[in-house]
N, C-alpha and C positions, 0 to 999 in steps of 0.2 A: 334184778335179773342179771346184771353184769357180774355179780359174784355167784349167784345161785347156779347159773348155767355151767360155768367151768368146774365148779366144785361137784356138781352132779355127775359130770363126765368122769372126774377123777374117782369119785366113789364107785361108779359103775365098773371102771377098769380094775380098781383095787379089789372090789368084791368078787368080780369075775375070776381074777387070778387066785384068790383064796378059796373060792368055792370049787374051782376046777382042779385044785391041788397043784397049782404051778409051783415048781420046786423053788424058784427064786422068791416068789411071793410068800410061800409057806415058811421060807427060811426066816422071814422077819418076825413071824409069830413064835417059831421054835427057838430062834436065836435073836433076842431083842438087841444084843450088842452089835448086830449088823448095821443098825441105824443109830445106836446110841452114841458111837464115836463121832459120826458126822454131825449129829445133833449137838453134842457138847462143843465140838470145834466151831460150828456155825455160831452158837450163842456166845462163846468166848471171844471170837474174832469180832463179831458185830458190836458187842457191848464195849469192848476195848476201843474199837475205832470210833464209836459214837462219843465216848468220853474224851478221847484225844482230840477229836474234831472240834468239840465245843471249847476245850481248853485253848486250842490254837486260834480259833476265830474270835474268841471273846476280846482279846486286846485290839484286834482289827475292828470289830464292831464298836468298841469304846472310842477308838480314834475317829471313825467315820461319823459318829453321832456327836461326840463332845468336842473334838479337836479337828475340825475339817481343814484339810490342806493338801499339799502335794503328796506328803507321805501317806496320809490316809487314803487318798485316791489311788495311789500306786498299790498299796496293800490290798485294797478292795478289788482292784482289777486282777491282781495276781491270784487271789482266791477264786474269783469267778472264772478265770481262764482255765483252772484245773477242772472245773465242771464242764466247760465247753468242749474239752478234749475227750475223745472216746476212751473208755477204760483200757482198751488194748494199747493205745498210744502211751498213756501214762505208765502202764506196766512195762512196755518195751523201753521207755526212757529210763526208768529206774533200774531195770535189768542191765541195760547198757552201761549206766553209770557205775553200778557195783562191779561189773565185769572188767571195765576198762578204766575205772577211776582209781583213787588212792587205795593202798593196800588195806586200810581199815575198812573202807567201803565194801571191799570184796567179801569180808566176813558176813555181811548182811544179805548176800545173795541167797534166795530161797529160804528166808527166815520169816518168822511170824512178825518180827519188827518191821521188815520191809513191806510185808503185806498190809500191815496197819497204816504205814506211811502212804501207800498207794491208795487205800480207802480214804484216808484223810484228804489227800490232794484232790482226789476225784469228786468226793461228796461233801467237802468242807463248805462249799457255797450254799448247800441246802441248809446247813445250820447257821450260816452267816446272816441270811435275811431275817430269820426268826430271832436270832440273837440281837440284831440291831433294833428290832422292835422291843425286845426285853430291856435293852439299855435305855432306849428313849422313854420307856414307861416309868422309869425312876427319875423324878424331877431333880434337877441339880440342887435345888434348895434342901433336899434331904442330906446330901453330902455337906452342904454349907452348915446345916444344923449340927451334924456330927462333928465337924471341925470346931465349931463354937463351943461344943461340950468337951473339947480336948482330945478327940480321936485323931490319931495320925492317919496318913494316907493309906497305909497298909491295913490298919484296923478298920478304917472307914469302908474300904472296898470289900474286905472279906467278911466283916461282921454286920455291915449295914446294907450295902448296895447289892452284893451278890445274892444274899437270901431273898431280896425282893425280886430278883431276876430269875429265880429258880424255875418258875412255871414255864417261862419262855425258853430257858436253857434246856429244860426237859423236852419241850416240843421239838427243838432243833436236834437234840440227840436222837429223838424218835425217828425223825426223817432220815438221818444218816443210818440209823439202825436198820430200817426197812430196806434201804437201798443196798446196804452192805451184804445183807443176808442172801440176796439174789444175784449179786455180782459174780459173773463167771469168768470173763477173759483175764482179769487181773489175778483172780484166784488160781486159775490154771497155770499161769506163767510164774507167779511169785511165791506160791504156797510152799512150805517145806515138803520134802519128799514124804509121802504117806499121809499128808494132811488133807483129808477129804472133808468136804462140807456137803450139806444137803444139795446145794446148787450143782456141785460137780457130780454128785451121785445121780441126780436127775438127768444131767447131760449124758453121763456114761450109759445109763439105762436106756435113754431115748435113742442114742446112737446104735445100740445093740437091738433096738426094737422090743425091749422088755417093758411093755406098757404097764403091766401091773406093778412092777418094781418102781417105775418112774412115778406112777400115781400114788403109791403109798408114801414115797419120799416127798412128793409134792404136798400131800395132805398134811404131813408132819411139818413141812416148812410153813404152811399157812397157819397151822396151830401155834407153832413157835412164834411167828410174827405177831399173832394176836395176843399171846400171853405176855411177851416182852413189851409190847406197846402198852398194854394195860398196866403192867407192873411199873414201868418206868415213866409213863406219861399220863395216862388217864387217871390212874389211882392218885397221883400227885395232885392233879387238878381237883379231883373230888375232895381230897383232904383239905385243900385251901378254900373251898367254897364255904 
């Protein structure tokens, strides 16, 4: 019911707008590009942020599981602190740094790179916990066996250990993916000019009281979330069974 009730309301408002010939709702059927660009932008930003977040937190997870100490604890606290802060605070901090920091940082203001950094800082902790479980699921004796067979550290990590961690890494990426797609404050502040996502499209339509517009975009966001979660997480688990 927690999913059926809101989806039913969205379907009602979307259908009402289309049946009554709402100019904005009808525009989505006559001009699919009106939502295609936000759809592509949402998917691209979310997938990129999910991949970057996993890459960033993997060394931290490895440290906290295999080499516990002050450095590992500090790194873990730093990642978790980003999630504890509101997205608006993270976005304002990054915007202030790019505007008042070094000249090189200024070039990042309102860029896709800075937006992905904000997503990674804010949602990296979601991937960290799952990644720690993935690292702990690979027994140290697996690495020892690889070393005995002549594998160097780099080869052992990338060819032996990481492939065994992939299900957990995929799950962590999926959590970041879902959170990123619906993030609004950071997107509004840091996105490049003209870079609209489904979340910003829903917010704009709601502010203007265009409920049919917002409902259609919301249904598309739900569909995109389900498709990407299946493609990047669920399908991978099924393939490993």
